[in-house]
mmCIF entry with sequence, helices, sheets and N, C-alpha, C, O atoms, coordinates in Angstrom:
data_MODEL
# 
_entry.id   MODEL 
# 
_entity.id                         1 
_entity.type                       polymer 
_entity.pdbx_number_of_molecules   1 
# 
_entity_poly.entity_id                      1 
_entity_poly.type                           'polypeptide(L)' 
_entity_poly.nstd_linkage                   no 
_entity_poly.nstd_monomer                   no 
_entity_poly.pdbx_seq_one_letter_code       
;(UNK)(UNK)(UNK)(UNK)(UNK)(UNK)(UNK)(UNK)(UNK)(UNK)(UNK)(UNK)(UNK)(UNK)(UNK)(UNK)
(UNK)(UNK)(UNK)(UNK)(UNK)(UNK)(UNK)(UNK)(UNK)(UNK)(UNK)(UNK)(UNK)(UNK)(UNK)(UNK)
(UNK)(UNK)(UNK)(UNK)(UNK)(UNK)(UNK)(UNK)(UNK)(UNK)(UNK)(UNK)(UNK)(UNK)(UNK)(UNK)
(UNK)(UNK)(UNK)(UNK)
;
_entity_poly.pdbx_seq_one_letter_code_can   XXXXXXXXXXXXXXXXXXXXXXXXXXXXXXXXXXXXXXXXXXXXXXXXXXXX 
_entity_poly.pdbx_strand_id                 A 
# 
loop_
_entity_poly_seq.entity_id 
_entity_poly_seq.num 
_entity_poly_seq.mon_id 
_entity_poly_seq.hetero 
1 1  UNK n 
1 2  UNK n 
1 3  UNK n 
1 4  UNK n 
1 5  UNK n 
1 6  UNK n 
1 7  UNK n 
1 8  UNK n 
1 9  UNK n 
1 10 UNK n 
1 11 UNK n 
1 12 UNK n 
1 13 UNK n 
1 14 UNK n 
1 15 UNK n 
1 16 UNK n 
1 17 UNK n 
1 18 UNK n 
1 19 UNK n 
1 20 UNK n 
1 21 UNK n 
1 22 UNK n 
1 23 UNK n 
1 24 UNK n 
1 25 UNK n 
1 26 UNK n 
1 27 UNK n 
1 28 UNK n 
1 29 UNK n 
1 30 UNK n 
1 31 UNK n 
1 32 UNK n 
1 33 UNK n 
1 34 UNK n 
1 35 UNK n 
1 36 UNK n 
1 37 UNK n 
1 38 UNK n 
1 39 UNK n 
1 40 UNK n 
1 41 UNK n 
1 42 UNK n 
1 43 UNK n 
1 44 UNK n 
1 45 UNK n 
1 46 UNK n 
1 47 UNK n 
1 48 UNK n 
1 49 UNK n 
1 50 UNK n 
1 51 UNK n 
1 52 UNK n 
# 
_struct_asym.id          A 
_struct_asym.entity_id   1 
# 
loop_
_struct_conf.conf_type_id 
_struct_conf.id 
_struct_conf.pdbx_PDB_helix_id 
_struct_conf.beg_label_comp_id 
_struct_conf.beg_label_asym_id 
_struct_conf.beg_label_seq_id 
_struct_conf.pdbx_beg_PDB_ins_code 
_struct_conf.end_label_comp_id 
_struct_conf.end_label_asym_id 
_struct_conf.end_label_seq_id 
_struct_conf.pdbx_end_PDB_ins_code 
_struct_conf.beg_auth_comp_id 
_struct_conf.beg_auth_asym_id 
_struct_conf.beg_auth_seq_id 
_struct_conf.end_auth_comp_id 
_struct_conf.end_auth_asym_id 
_struct_conf.end_auth_seq_id 
_struct_conf.pdbx_PDB_helix_class 
_struct_conf.details 
_struct_conf.pdbx_PDB_helix_length 
HELX_P HELX_P1 AA1 UNK A 4  ? UNK A 27 ? UNK A 4  UNK A 27 1 ? 24 
HELX_P HELX_P2 AA2 UNK A 34 ? UNK A 40 ? UNK A 34 UNK A 40 1 ? 7  
# 
_struct_conf_type.id          HELX_P 
_struct_conf_type.criteria    ? 
_struct_conf_type.reference   ? 
# 
loop_
_atom_site.group_PDB 
_atom_site.id 
_atom_site.type_symbol 
_atom_site.label_atom_id 
_atom_site.label_alt_id 
_atom_site.label_comp_id 
_atom_site.label_asym_id 
_atom_site.label_entity_id 
_atom_site.label_seq_id 
_atom_site.pdbx_PDB_ins_code 
_atom_site.Cartn_x 
_atom_site.Cartn_y 
_atom_site.Cartn_z 
_atom_site.occupancy 
_atom_site.B_iso_or_equiv 
_atom_site.pdbx_formal_charge 
_atom_site.auth_seq_id 
_atom_site.auth_comp_id 
_atom_site.auth_asym_id 
_atom_site.auth_atom_id 
_atom_site.pdbx_PDB_model_num 
ATOM 1   N N  . UNK A 1 1  ? 15.607  2.893   -31.188 1.00 0.00 ? 1  UNK A N  1 
ATOM 2   C CA . UNK A 1 1  ? 14.172  3.013   -31.221 1.00 0.00 ? 1  UNK A CA 1 
ATOM 3   C C  . UNK A 1 1  ? 13.512  1.822   -31.915 1.00 0.00 ? 1  UNK A C  1 
ATOM 4   O O  . UNK A 1 1  ? 12.330  1.555   -31.696 1.00 0.00 ? 1  UNK A O  1 
ATOM 5   N N  . UNK A 1 2  ? 14.256  1.118   -32.736 1.00 0.00 ? 2  UNK A N  1 
ATOM 6   C CA . UNK A 1 2  ? 13.662  -0.041  -33.418 1.00 0.00 ? 2  UNK A CA 1 
ATOM 7   C C  . UNK A 1 2  ? 13.338  -1.158  -32.436 1.00 0.00 ? 2  UNK A C  1 
ATOM 8   O O  . UNK A 1 2  ? 12.465  -1.987  -32.695 1.00 0.00 ? 2  UNK A O  1 
ATOM 9   N N  . UNK A 1 3  ? 14.043  -1.178  -31.310 1.00 0.00 ? 3  UNK A N  1 
ATOM 10  C CA . UNK A 1 3  ? 13.827  -2.227  -30.333 1.00 0.00 ? 3  UNK A CA 1 
ATOM 11  C C  . UNK A 1 3  ? 12.445  -2.122  -29.690 1.00 0.00 ? 3  UNK A C  1 
ATOM 12  O O  . UNK A 1 3  ? 11.899  -3.117  -29.213 1.00 0.00 ? 3  UNK A O  1 
ATOM 13  N N  . UNK A 1 4  ? 11.880  -0.905  -29.679 1.00 0.00 ? 4  UNK A N  1 
ATOM 14  C CA . UNK A 1 4  ? 10.534  -0.721  -29.118 1.00 0.00 ? 4  UNK A CA 1 
ATOM 15  C C  . UNK A 1 4  ? 9.487   -1.465  -29.951 1.00 0.00 ? 4  UNK A C  1 
ATOM 16  O O  . UNK A 1 4  ? 8.469   -1.919  -29.428 1.00 0.00 ? 4  UNK A O  1 
ATOM 17  N N  . UNK A 1 5  ? 9.751   -1.579  -31.238 1.00 0.00 ? 5  UNK A N  1 
ATOM 18  C CA . UNK A 1 5  ? 8.822   -2.317  -32.109 1.00 0.00 ? 5  UNK A CA 1 
ATOM 19  C C  . UNK A 1 5  ? 8.781   -3.788  -31.743 1.00 0.00 ? 5  UNK A C  1 
ATOM 20  O O  . UNK A 1 5  ? 7.811   -4.477  -32.061 1.00 0.00 ? 5  UNK A O  1 
ATOM 21  N N  . UNK A 1 6  ? 9.817   -4.283  -31.080 1.00 0.00 ? 6  UNK A N  1 
ATOM 22  C CA . UNK A 1 6  ? 9.858   -5.676  -30.642 1.00 0.00 ? 6  UNK A CA 1 
ATOM 23  C C  . UNK A 1 6  ? 9.404   -5.793  -29.197 1.00 0.00 ? 6  UNK A C  1 
ATOM 24  O O  . UNK A 1 6  ? 8.620   -6.683  -28.869 1.00 0.00 ? 6  UNK A O  1 
ATOM 25  N N  . UNK A 1 7  ? 9.885   -4.907  -28.323 1.00 0.00 ? 7  UNK A N  1 
ATOM 26  C CA . UNK A 1 7  ? 9.606   -5.021  -26.895 1.00 0.00 ? 7  UNK A CA 1 
ATOM 27  C C  . UNK A 1 7  ? 8.159   -4.778  -26.527 1.00 0.00 ? 7  UNK A C  1 
ATOM 28  O O  . UNK A 1 7  ? 7.639   -5.444  -25.633 1.00 0.00 ? 7  UNK A O  1 
ATOM 29  N N  . UNK A 1 8  ? 7.498   -3.853  -27.183 1.00 0.00 ? 8  UNK A N  1 
ATOM 30  C CA . UNK A 1 8  ? 6.102   -3.569  -26.842 1.00 0.00 ? 8  UNK A CA 1 
ATOM 31  C C  . UNK A 1 8  ? 5.190   -4.751  -27.169 1.00 0.00 ? 8  UNK A C  1 
ATOM 32  O O  . UNK A 1 8  ? 4.400   -5.141  -26.309 1.00 0.00 ? 8  UNK A O  1 
ATOM 33  N N  . UNK A 1 9  ? 5.256   -5.337  -28.358 1.00 0.00 ? 9  UNK A N  1 
ATOM 34  C CA . UNK A 1 9  ? 4.393   -6.520  -28.600 1.00 0.00 ? 9  UNK A CA 1 
ATOM 35  C C  . UNK A 1 9  ? 4.748   -7.718  -27.715 1.00 0.00 ? 9  UNK A C  1 
ATOM 36  O O  . UNK A 1 9  ? 3.860   -8.466  -27.306 1.00 0.00 ? 9  UNK A O  1 
ATOM 37  N N  . UNK A 1 10 ? 6.026   -7.906  -27.420 1.00 0.00 ? 10 UNK A N  1 
ATOM 38  C CA . UNK A 1 10 ? 6.422   -9.025  -26.562 1.00 0.00 ? 10 UNK A CA 1 
ATOM 39  C C  . UNK A 1 10 ? 5.879   -8.802  -25.150 1.00 0.00 ? 10 UNK A C  1 
ATOM 40  O O  . UNK A 1 10 ? 5.370   -9.738  -24.533 1.00 0.00 ? 10 UNK A O  1 
ATOM 41  N N  . UNK A 1 11 ? 5.978   -7.587  -24.637 1.00 0.00 ? 11 UNK A N  1 
ATOM 42  C CA . UNK A 1 11 ? 5.450   -7.319  -23.302 1.00 0.00 ? 11 UNK A CA 1 
ATOM 43  C C  . UNK A 1 11 ? 3.938   -7.453  -23.263 1.00 0.00 ? 11 UNK A C  1 
ATOM 44  O O  . UNK A 1 11 ? 3.394   -7.940  -22.272 1.00 0.00 ? 11 UNK A O  1 
ATOM 45  N N  . UNK A 1 12 ? 3.251   -7.035  -24.309 1.00 0.00 ? 12 UNK A N  1 
ATOM 46  C CA . UNK A 1 12 ? 1.800   -7.204  -24.360 1.00 0.00 ? 12 UNK A CA 1 
ATOM 47  C C  . UNK A 1 12 ? 1.426   -8.683  -24.438 1.00 0.00 ? 12 UNK A C  1 
ATOM 48  O O  . UNK A 1 12 ? 0.420   -9.096  -23.861 1.00 0.00 ? 12 UNK A O  1 
ATOM 49  N N  . UNK A 1 13 ? 2.216   -9.473  -25.136 1.00 0.00 ? 13 UNK A N  1 
ATOM 50  C CA . UNK A 1 13 ? 1.975   -10.911 -25.198 1.00 0.00 ? 13 UNK A CA 1 
ATOM 51  C C  . UNK A 1 13 ? 2.157   -11.542 -23.824 1.00 0.00 ? 13 UNK A C  1 
ATOM 52  O O  . UNK A 1 13 ? 1.355   -12.382 -23.417 1.00 0.00 ? 13 UNK A O  1 
ATOM 53  N N  . UNK A 1 14 ? 3.216   -11.140 -23.098 1.00 0.00 ? 14 UNK A N  1 
ATOM 54  C CA . UNK A 1 14 ? 3.441   -11.687 -21.756 1.00 0.00 ? 14 UNK A CA 1 
ATOM 55  C C  . UNK A 1 14 ? 2.346   -11.291 -20.785 1.00 0.00 ? 14 UNK A C  1 
ATOM 56  O O  . UNK A 1 14 ? 1.943   -12.099 -19.948 1.00 0.00 ? 14 UNK A O  1 
ATOM 57  N N  . UNK A 1 15 ? 1.861   -10.072 -20.878 1.00 0.00 ? 15 UNK A N  1 
ATOM 58  C CA . UNK A 1 15 ? 0.748   -9.625  -20.034 1.00 0.00 ? 15 UNK A CA 1 
ATOM 59  C C  . UNK A 1 15 ? -0.497  -10.436 -20.363 1.00 0.00 ? 15 UNK A C  1 
ATOM 60  O O  . UNK A 1 15 ? -1.230  -10.824 -19.454 1.00 0.00 ? 15 UNK A O  1 
ATOM 61  N N  . UNK A 1 16 ? -0.750  -10.698 -21.618 1.00 0.00 ? 16 UNK A N  1 
ATOM 62  C CA . UNK A 1 16 ? -1.902  -11.502 -22.020 1.00 0.00 ? 16 UNK A CA 1 
ATOM 63  C C  . UNK A 1 16 ? -1.802  -12.929 -21.495 1.00 0.00 ? 16 UNK A C  1 
ATOM 64  O O  . UNK A 1 16 ? -2.797  -13.504 -21.054 1.00 0.00 ? 16 UNK A O  1 
ATOM 65  N N  . UNK A 1 17 ? -0.606  -13.498 -21.541 1.00 0.00 ? 17 UNK A N  1 
ATOM 66  C CA . UNK A 1 17 ? -0.425  -14.860 -21.003 1.00 0.00 ? 17 UNK A CA 1 
ATOM 67  C C  . UNK A 1 17 ? -0.655  -14.867 -19.499 1.00 0.00 ? 17 UNK A C  1 
ATOM 68  O O  . UNK A 1 17 ? -1.293  -15.779 -18.973 1.00 0.00 ? 17 UNK A O  1 
ATOM 69  N N  . UNK A 1 18 ? -0.143  -13.866 -18.810 1.00 0.00 ? 18 UNK A N  1 
ATOM 70  C CA . UNK A 1 18 ? -0.355  -13.770 -17.354 1.00 0.00 ? 18 UNK A CA 1 
ATOM 71  C C  . UNK A 1 18 ? -1.809  -13.611 -16.991 1.00 0.00 ? 18 UNK A C  1 
ATOM 72  O O  . UNK A 1 18 ? -2.284  -14.252 -16.054 1.00 0.00 ? 18 UNK A O  1 
ATOM 73  N N  . UNK A 1 19 ? -2.530  -12.770 -17.712 1.00 0.00 ? 19 UNK A N  1 
ATOM 74  C CA . UNK A 1 19 ? -3.958  -12.594 -17.457 1.00 0.00 ? 19 UNK A CA 1 
ATOM 75  C C  . UNK A 1 19 ? -4.733  -13.868 -17.768 1.00 0.00 ? 19 UNK A C  1 
ATOM 76  O O  . UNK A 1 19 ? -5.659  -14.236 -17.045 1.00 0.00 ? 19 UNK A O  1 
ATOM 77  N N  . UNK A 1 20 ? -4.350  -14.528 -18.836 1.00 0.00 ? 20 UNK A N  1 
ATOM 78  C CA . UNK A 1 20 ? -5.003  -15.808 -19.172 1.00 0.00 ? 20 UNK A CA 1 
ATOM 79  C C  . UNK A 1 20 ? -4.807  -16.853 -18.100 1.00 0.00 ? 20 UNK A C  1 
ATOM 80  O O  . UNK A 1 20 ? -5.743  -17.578 -17.762 1.00 0.00 ? 20 UNK A O  1 
ATOM 81  N N  . UNK A 1 21 ? -3.604  -16.943 -17.558 1.00 0.00 ? 21 UNK A N  1 
ATOM 82  C CA . UNK A 1 21 ? -3.337  -17.891 -16.477 1.00 0.00 ? 21 UNK A CA 1 
ATOM 83  C C  . UNK A 1 21 ? -4.095  -17.514 -15.219 1.00 0.00 ? 21 UNK A C  1 
ATOM 84  O O  . UNK A 1 21 ? -4.582  -18.394 -14.509 1.00 0.00 ? 21 UNK A O  1 
ATOM 85  N N  . UNK A 1 22 ? -4.205  -16.242 -14.931 1.00 0.00 ? 22 UNK A N  1 
ATOM 86  C CA . UNK A 1 22 ? -4.953  -15.801 -13.755 1.00 0.00 ? 22 UNK A CA 1 
ATOM 87  C C  . UNK A 1 22 ? -6.425  -16.131 -13.876 1.00 0.00 ? 22 UNK A C  1 
ATOM 88  O O  . UNK A 1 22 ? -7.019  -16.649 -12.931 1.00 0.00 ? 22 UNK A O  1 
ATOM 89  N N  . UNK A 1 23 ? -7.027  -15.840 -15.026 1.00 0.00 ? 23 UNK A N  1 
ATOM 90  C CA . UNK A 1 23 ? -8.454  -16.151 -15.194 1.00 0.00 ? 23 UNK A CA 1 
ATOM 91  C C  . UNK A 1 23 ? -8.693  -17.641 -15.267 1.00 0.00 ? 23 UNK A C  1 
ATOM 92  O O  . UNK A 1 23 ? -9.748  -18.111 -14.841 1.00 0.00 ? 23 UNK A O  1 
ATOM 93  N N  . UNK A 1 24 ? -7.742  -18.404 -15.797 1.00 0.00 ? 24 UNK A N  1 
ATOM 94  C CA . UNK A 1 24 ? -7.859  -19.873 -15.779 1.00 0.00 ? 24 UNK A CA 1 
ATOM 95  C C  . UNK A 1 24 ? -7.875  -20.365 -14.335 1.00 0.00 ? 24 UNK A C  1 
ATOM 96  O O  . UNK A 1 24 ? -8.674  -21.237 -13.994 1.00 0.00 ? 24 UNK A O  1 
ATOM 97  N N  . UNK A 1 25 ? -7.019  -19.828 -13.492 1.00 0.00 ? 25 UNK A N  1 
ATOM 98  C CA . UNK A 1 25 ? -6.961  -20.252 -12.084 1.00 0.00 ? 25 UNK A CA 1 
ATOM 99  C C  . UNK A 1 25 ? -8.249  -19.877 -11.353 1.00 0.00 ? 25 UNK A C  1 
ATOM 100 O O  . UNK A 1 25 ? -8.726  -20.641 -10.513 1.00 0.00 ? 25 UNK A O  1 
ATOM 101 N N  . UNK A 1 26 ? -8.806  -18.731 -11.657 1.00 0.00 ? 26 UNK A N  1 
ATOM 102 C CA . UNK A 1 26 ? -10.074 -18.351 -11.029 1.00 0.00 ? 26 UNK A CA 1 
ATOM 103 C C  . UNK A 1 26 ? -11.185 -19.260 -11.504 1.00 0.00 ? 26 UNK A C  1 
ATOM 104 O O  . UNK A 1 26 ? -12.012 -19.675 -10.692 1.00 0.00 ? 26 UNK A O  1 
ATOM 105 N N  . UNK A 1 27 ? -11.241 -19.587 -12.773 1.00 0.00 ? 27 UNK A N  1 
ATOM 106 C CA . UNK A 1 27 ? -12.298 -20.417 -13.319 1.00 0.00 ? 27 UNK A CA 1 
ATOM 107 C C  . UNK A 1 27 ? -12.222 -21.845 -12.780 1.00 0.00 ? 27 UNK A C  1 
ATOM 108 O O  . UNK A 1 27 ? -13.246 -22.513 -12.642 1.00 0.00 ? 27 UNK A O  1 
ATOM 109 N N  . UNK A 1 28 ? -10.999 -22.316 -12.475 1.00 0.00 ? 28 UNK A N  1 
ATOM 110 C CA . UNK A 1 28 ? -10.824 -23.653 -11.938 1.00 0.00 ? 28 UNK A CA 1 
ATOM 111 C C  . UNK A 1 28 ? -10.807 -23.699 -10.415 1.00 0.00 ? 28 UNK A C  1 
ATOM 112 O O  . UNK A 1 28 ? -10.394 -24.696 -9.822  1.00 0.00 ? 28 UNK A O  1 
ATOM 113 N N  . UNK A 1 29 ? -11.259 -22.612 -9.781  1.00 0.00 ? 29 UNK A N  1 
ATOM 114 C CA . UNK A 1 29 ? -11.451 -22.532 -8.335  1.00 0.00 ? 29 UNK A CA 1 
ATOM 115 C C  . UNK A 1 29 ? -10.175 -22.777 -7.539  1.00 0.00 ? 29 UNK A C  1 
ATOM 116 O O  . UNK A 1 29 ? -10.196 -23.479 -6.528  1.00 0.00 ? 29 UNK A O  1 
ATOM 117 N N  . UNK A 1 30 ? -9.074  -22.206 -7.990  1.00 0.00 ? 30 UNK A N  1 
ATOM 118 C CA . UNK A 1 30 ? -7.797  -22.336 -7.291  1.00 0.00 ? 30 UNK A CA 1 
ATOM 119 C C  . UNK A 1 30 ? -7.740  -21.444 -6.043  1.00 0.00 ? 30 UNK A C  1 
ATOM 120 O O  . UNK A 1 30 ? -6.933  -21.705 -5.151  1.00 0.00 ? 30 UNK A O  1 
ATOM 121 N N  . UNK A 1 31 ? -8.564  -20.409 -5.958  1.00 0.00 ? 31 UNK A N  1 
ATOM 122 C CA . UNK A 1 31 ? -8.500  -19.447 -4.878  1.00 0.00 ? 31 UNK A CA 1 
ATOM 123 C C  . UNK A 1 31 ? -9.729  -19.528 -3.962  1.00 0.00 ? 31 UNK A C  1 
ATOM 124 O O  . UNK A 1 31 ? -10.020 -18.563 -3.256  1.00 0.00 ? 31 UNK A O  1 
ATOM 125 N N  . UNK A 1 32 ? -10.443 -20.632 -3.955  1.00 0.00 ? 32 UNK A N  1 
ATOM 126 C CA . UNK A 1 32 ? -11.678 -20.703 -3.173  1.00 0.00 ? 32 UNK A CA 1 
ATOM 127 C C  . UNK A 1 32 ? -11.416 -20.705 -1.665  1.00 0.00 ? 32 UNK A C  1 
ATOM 128 O O  . UNK A 1 32 ? -12.099 -19.990 -0.932  1.00 0.00 ? 32 UNK A O  1 
ATOM 129 N N  . UNK A 1 33 ? -10.462 -21.477 -1.189  1.00 0.00 ? 33 UNK A N  1 
ATOM 130 C CA . UNK A 1 33 ? -10.265 -21.604 0.251   1.00 0.00 ? 33 UNK A CA 1 
ATOM 131 C C  . UNK A 1 33 ? -8.773  -21.592 0.586   1.00 0.00 ? 33 UNK A C  1 
ATOM 132 O O  . UNK A 1 33 ? -8.206  -22.634 0.916   1.00 0.00 ? 33 UNK A O  1 
ATOM 133 N N  . UNK A 1 34 ? -8.136  -20.432 0.506   1.00 0.00 ? 34 UNK A N  1 
ATOM 134 C CA . UNK A 1 34 ? -6.685  -20.407 0.749   1.00 0.00 ? 34 UNK A CA 1 
ATOM 135 C C  . UNK A 1 34 ? -6.314  -20.662 2.200   1.00 0.00 ? 34 UNK A C  1 
ATOM 136 O O  . UNK A 1 34 ? -5.235  -21.194 2.459   1.00 0.00 ? 34 UNK A O  1 
ATOM 137 N N  . UNK A 1 35 ? -7.165  -20.305 3.160   1.00 0.00 ? 35 UNK A N  1 
ATOM 138 C CA . UNK A 1 35 ? -6.839  -20.503 4.566   1.00 0.00 ? 35 UNK A CA 1 
ATOM 139 C C  . UNK A 1 35 ? -7.235  -21.885 5.059   1.00 0.00 ? 35 UNK A C  1 
ATOM 140 O O  . UNK A 1 35 ? -6.658  -22.366 6.035   1.00 0.00 ? 35 UNK A O  1 
ATOM 141 N N  . UNK A 1 36 ? -8.181  -22.532 4.431   1.00 0.00 ? 36 UNK A N  1 
ATOM 142 C CA . UNK A 1 36 ? -8.679  -23.812 4.903   1.00 0.00 ? 36 UNK A CA 1 
ATOM 143 C C  . UNK A 1 36 ? -7.615  -24.880 4.957   1.00 0.00 ? 36 UNK A C  1 
ATOM 144 O O  . UNK A 1 36 ? -7.498  -25.584 5.960   1.00 0.00 ? 36 UNK A O  1 
ATOM 145 N N  . UNK A 1 37 ? -6.830  -25.018 3.892   1.00 0.00 ? 37 UNK A N  1 
ATOM 146 C CA . UNK A 1 37 ? -5.796  -26.054 3.868   1.00 0.00 ? 37 UNK A CA 1 
ATOM 147 C C  . UNK A 1 37 ? -4.687  -25.744 4.859   1.00 0.00 ? 37 UNK A C  1 
ATOM 148 O O  . UNK A 1 37 ? -4.103  -26.664 5.432   1.00 0.00 ? 37 UNK A O  1 
ATOM 149 N N  . UNK A 1 38 ? -4.391  -24.494 5.069   1.00 0.00 ? 38 UNK A N  1 
ATOM 150 C CA . UNK A 1 38 ? -3.339  -24.135 6.012   1.00 0.00 ? 38 UNK A CA 1 
ATOM 151 C C  . UNK A 1 38 ? -3.757  -24.402 7.443   1.00 0.00 ? 38 UNK A C  1 
ATOM 152 O O  . UNK A 1 38 ? -2.921  -24.783 8.263   1.00 0.00 ? 38 UNK A O  1 
ATOM 153 N N  . UNK A 1 39 ? -5.022  -24.216 7.766   1.00 0.00 ? 39 UNK A N  1 
ATOM 154 C CA . UNK A 1 39 ? -5.503  -24.421 9.128   1.00 0.00 ? 39 UNK A CA 1 
ATOM 155 C C  . UNK A 1 39 ? -5.953  -25.860 9.365   1.00 0.00 ? 39 UNK A C  1 
ATOM 156 O O  . UNK A 1 39 ? -6.037  -26.298 10.512  1.00 0.00 ? 39 UNK A O  1 
ATOM 157 N N  . UNK A 1 40 ? -6.238  -26.584 8.316   1.00 0.00 ? 40 UNK A N  1 
ATOM 158 C CA . UNK A 1 40 ? -6.737  -27.952 8.468   1.00 0.00 ? 40 UNK A CA 1 
ATOM 159 C C  . UNK A 1 40 ? -5.709  -28.873 9.104   1.00 0.00 ? 40 UNK A C  1 
ATOM 160 O O  . UNK A 1 40 ? -6.076  -29.804 9.820   1.00 0.00 ? 40 UNK A O  1 
ATOM 161 N N  . UNK A 1 41 ? -4.445  -28.633 8.859   1.00 0.00 ? 41 UNK A N  1 
ATOM 162 C CA . UNK A 1 41 ? -3.408  -29.499 9.407   1.00 0.00 ? 41 UNK A CA 1 
ATOM 163 C C  . UNK A 1 41 ? -3.247  -29.274 10.917  1.00 0.00 ? 41 UNK A C  1 
ATOM 164 O O  . UNK A 1 41 ? -2.733  -30.150 11.613  1.00 0.00 ? 41 UNK A O  1 
ATOM 165 N N  . UNK A 1 42 ? -3.675  -28.121 11.429  1.00 0.00 ? 42 UNK A N  1 
ATOM 166 C CA . UNK A 1 42 ? -3.542  -27.826 12.855  1.00 0.00 ? 42 UNK A CA 1 
ATOM 167 C C  . UNK A 1 42 ? -4.716  -28.331 13.677  1.00 0.00 ? 42 UNK A C  1 
ATOM 168 O O  . UNK A 1 42 ? -4.662  -28.286 14.906  1.00 0.00 ? 42 UNK A O  1 
ATOM 169 N N  . UNK A 1 43 ? -5.770  -28.807 13.040  1.00 0.00 ? 43 UNK A N  1 
ATOM 170 C CA . UNK A 1 43 ? -6.940  -29.287 13.770  1.00 0.00 ? 43 UNK A CA 1 
ATOM 171 C C  . UNK A 1 43 ? -6.645  -30.600 14.472  1.00 0.00 ? 43 UNK A C  1 
ATOM 172 O O  . UNK A 1 43 ? -5.909  -31.435 13.948  1.00 0.00 ? 43 UNK A O  1 
ATOM 173 N N  . UNK A 1 44 ? -7.215  -30.786 15.653  1.00 0.00 ? 44 UNK A N  1 
ATOM 174 C CA . UNK A 1 44 ? -6.951  -31.988 16.426  1.00 0.00 ? 44 UNK A CA 1 
ATOM 175 C C  . UNK A 1 44 ? -7.859  -33.143 16.054  1.00 0.00 ? 44 UNK A C  1 
ATOM 176 O O  . UNK A 1 44 ? -7.561  -34.283 16.413  1.00 0.00 ? 44 UNK A O  1 
ATOM 177 N N  . UNK A 1 45 ? -8.950  -32.899 15.352  1.00 0.00 ? 45 UNK A N  1 
ATOM 178 C CA . UNK A 1 45 ? -9.896  -33.974 15.049  1.00 0.00 ? 45 UNK A CA 1 
ATOM 179 C C  . UNK A 1 45 ? -9.667  -34.609 13.689  1.00 0.00 ? 45 UNK A C  1 
ATOM 180 O O  . UNK A 1 45 ? -10.618 -35.095 13.076  1.00 0.00 ? 45 UNK A O  1 
ATOM 181 N N  . UNK A 1 46 ? -8.440  -34.619 13.203  1.00 0.00 ? 46 UNK A N  1 
ATOM 182 C CA . UNK A 1 46 ? -8.171  -35.287 11.923  1.00 0.00 ? 46 UNK A CA 1 
ATOM 183 C C  . UNK A 1 46 ? -7.794  -36.728 12.160  1.00 0.00 ? 46 UNK A C  1 
ATOM 184 O O  . UNK A 1 46 ? -7.277  -37.074 13.222  1.00 0.00 ? 46 UNK A O  1 
ATOM 185 N N  . UNK A 1 47 ? -8.043  -37.556 11.192  1.00 0.00 ? 47 UNK A N  1 
ATOM 186 C CA . UNK A 1 47 ? -7.823  -38.990 11.302  1.00 0.00 ? 47 UNK A CA 1 
ATOM 187 C C  . UNK A 1 47 ? -6.526  -39.371 10.600  1.00 0.00 ? 47 UNK A C  1 
ATOM 188 O O  . UNK A 1 47 ? -6.170  -38.790 9.574   1.00 0.00 ? 47 UNK A O  1 
ATOM 189 N N  . UNK A 1 48 ? -5.816  -40.364 11.168  1.00 0.00 ? 48 UNK A N  1 
ATOM 190 C CA . UNK A 1 48 ? -4.566  -40.803 10.560  1.00 0.00 ? 48 UNK A CA 1 
ATOM 191 C C  . UNK A 1 48 ? -4.819  -41.547 9.235   1.00 0.00 ? 48 UNK A C  1 
ATOM 192 O O  . UNK A 1 48 ? -4.007  -41.478 8.312   1.00 0.00 ? 48 UNK A O  1 
ATOM 193 N N  . UNK A 1 49 ? -5.919  -42.237 9.160   1.00 0.00 ? 49 UNK A N  1 
ATOM 194 C CA . UNK A 1 49 ? -6.252  -43.011 7.960   1.00 0.00 ? 49 UNK A CA 1 
ATOM 195 C C  . UNK A 1 49 ? -7.321  -42.301 7.170   1.00 0.00 ? 49 UNK A C  1 
ATOM 196 O O  . UNK A 1 49 ? -8.366  -41.962 7.727   1.00 0.00 ? 49 UNK A O  1 
ATOM 197 N N  . UNK A 1 50 ? -7.102  -42.064 5.900   1.00 0.00 ? 50 UNK A N  1 
ATOM 198 C CA . UNK A 1 50 ? -8.152  -41.421 5.089   1.00 0.00 ? 50 UNK A CA 1 
ATOM 199 C C  . UNK A 1 50 ? -9.361  -42.331 4.904   1.00 0.00 ? 50 UNK A C  1 
ATOM 200 O O  . UNK A 1 50 ? -9.236  -43.556 4.911   1.00 0.00 ? 50 UNK A O  1 
ATOM 201 N N  . UNK A 1 51 ? -10.493 -41.739 4.742   1.00 0.00 ? 51 UNK A N  1 
ATOM 202 C CA . UNK A 1 51 ? -11.707 -42.511 4.514   1.00 0.00 ? 51 UNK A CA 1 
ATOM 203 C C  . UNK A 1 51 ? -11.733 -43.068 3.113   1.00 0.00 ? 51 UNK A C  1 
ATOM 204 O O  . UNK A 1 51 ? -11.372 -42.367 2.167   1.00 0.00 ? 51 UNK A O  1 
ATOM 205 N N  . UNK A 1 52 ? -12.156 -44.330 2.951   1.00 0.00 ? 52 UNK A N  1 
ATOM 206 C CA . UNK A 1 52 ? -12.158 -44.957 1.609   1.00 0.00 ? 52 UNK A CA 1 
ATOM 207 C C  . UNK A 1 52 ? -13.197 -44.334 0.690   1.00 0.00 ? 52 UNK A C  1 
ATOM 208 O O  . UNK A 1 52 ? -13.326 -44.744 -0.464  1.00 0.00 ? 52 UNK A O  1 
# 
């Protein structure tokens, strides 16, 4: 039973780190256009040379 005194705070810490990373990703607009990049490569009107 003493192990619960260690495992519960560690698990809460890991959940907090995960939530922090998730909200950081949302704030930095990581999830704005998930389909756009995947479909952009299939478009026929793309240029071989990037614009300067």
